[in-house]
Phi, psi and omega in degrees: 000326180298321180296319179296318179298322179295319178298315180298321180296317180294323177294318181297323181298314181290320180299322181287329184213082178282067185283169183293332181272352185283333188300306182296328182293319185263357184303313178301320178295319180296321178296318177296319180297322179293322177296320177296321179296319179295319178293330179298331178299321178287322176299317179299319179295316179296319179296321179296320178294318179298321178296322178294314183293329182269003181055052189295341179302332182295338181299325182250016177077027177233174183262343186260130175291337177293319175299321180295315179300315181298316184286311187288328181262356180058050176239167180288158176296328179296318179291320178298321179294320178299319179294322178294322177296319179297322178296318179297322179295323183278319192242355180278187178282116183287345180262148177301135180273135180269152177287163178299326179294316179293322179296323181293333182275351184294140170277163178304321180293319179294321178296317179297318179295319179296314181295324176296318178296320179297320178296317179295320180294324178294325176295315178297320178299315180296321179294321177295318178298322179293321176299316180297321181287312184295325185257001178057051182289130189293161177299321180301315181292319179296318179293324178296316178299314180299317181298316181291325180289342176295340179276355183286130178280168175284162175060041176270167182294331174244136178286164178300319181297319179294315181293325177297319178298316179298319180293321177298322178295318178294330182295341181287340182222013176243148174291167181301313182295318181291323177297319178300314180297316182299312182294318180298318179297318179298313181298316181298320186284329184262350176294142174305143187271000182281083176216171184289115180291346180253020183302314181291325179298320181292337181272355185302140181197155174215126177226141181240126182279183179285155175297139175267188185290346176270353179100350180264185181207151175277145177233142177243131187223130170245121184258135169284169185304323178298308180297322180296315179296317180296314183293319179295324177297316179294319182290339180295343179281347188278057177272165180310131180099341182294123179062018185299318183293329179287324185279315186255352179056034180209089186302335183271357185278144179293140180277106181253013179290148173287167178300320180295322179291320178296320180293321178296317180298322177294319179296316179297325178295320178297316178298319180297315181295319179295318181292328182272000181073024182273350179262121177302146187304323185240017181265140178277158177243003177205169181239134175239124180251130180256134181259111173229139174275168177300324179294323178298313182297319182290333186249026182303319184290314182290332179291335177094159185288347183263356179293129182255142182243139185290151177233171182293344181271352185091354179265129180268140185234145173278166177305321179296319180291327176295317179295323180294337175285345183083020182287146177282158179294318177227128173238296177232152177227141177239129178268126184250144178292131187286346179269310184264338185079004181277151177292150178288166190305128173222082188288137174215157182241348182284169186289320186264137179297140180283167177303319183295321178293321178296318178297319180295319179294319178299314181301323184279319193249325176068312181228173177309139185271001175287139186308135175078358185268140178238022179296124184292155187307319184299335183264003187254178180239148176282130185240133172280118182300308168266120190311141175302319180292338179266011178096006180291129183280160174271060175256152187301327181285352178251014183240149171209175177243135181226145177290161182303319181298312182284333179298320181290344181258014180265128180268094182298330182285340178058037183254007178077006182298137179057024178060029180262131179266201186203159177281140181207172177257126179292120182295340182277317186252341183083001180281150173274134179208183181259124177261114179300159181303321175281104188291351176284344176278144182291157175295152180240134186246158179275102177247030178295165180301321180292319182292329181289351177267358180291160177299322180298317179295320178293325180291329181284341183296000000 
């Protein structure tokens, strides 16, 4: 109890006075607290399983242990249900259960194969649980893995238990968002491809509610991949300053609109132009670039109709969806170096990167090159690796793409100020990566799930 009281006291001190000097002082304690919180996720799952086995609902006069957890621990039923789901993932049967009718139809050989698979899945389940325990994998990450694995079909090349173990291993060094992408990509690739290619098209919908007391209305929209790619391409133009003079009627005024407000203004402008007949009937208002390697083009048939290819908007499209966009089979091609994955030399001397250079960078990088980032190319900025002001040329080997957030954290002077590093080219591999301010530390590269789908990553394989 004394240890708990000490923890509470340290928390109370920071809560009462979050001063500038307190952060470094309490950081080791905060890291320990986070590890305890992550381990608590496993404790919560174990407690939920124990509550199920003890028929804990009877304690409060009900039949459900989830009701008991919610009432006795003073948590929501939704949280109690999540803990029960986590418990099922940890302690339940990792293999799909067959009905009594299916079990009766089994031959001795089929029964032996099923039981062998169940034994292997239980081993994988235990190994995944040990990874979660040893590395203190957070509840958020565990729930994300479970949610993505729910999309896994039966009879895949990897069992759910095996894929869960692989995902738990990835969870030890990937961010939550990157782990979600990694697991989703794995599930998509190993799921059987025999499904309706127009499933999302059939779900497309738009509904507009009644006007509220302010005069506006809520709208609900489900986009198929074609519509999603087109809209994201259009919305990528909604950067600070876009249409500002039209919206505020004051070109010199600072743009204080939120990102959501800028996107709405861009959308409203498109509607206005369409209604006014200002958009030519067959002219595009945005550009979508699809990244396919030469191997992808050659193997379109064997890859199957459900294989999705990344685009500059961050939306992945199947060959059918690409055709529905009206895209040409070949427009531009970028040749990538097979060692570094970087585009080959395209020298330019002007300040702004040319269209061809942007296409080459997209083909090579696909997303922001700062480690762990999955911001799609359309939302990013072209960055001079060696600063333009420092004499860096606008040549393809001196360019990369970085999201707005990471661009602002790049130290162009490379002087270590404020412990900020910079983007650079690794002299050994030719890859673009992040060099920490302390140059004795190794460069860090973007090996996120989104980045591994880039043309450059595919060329390096």
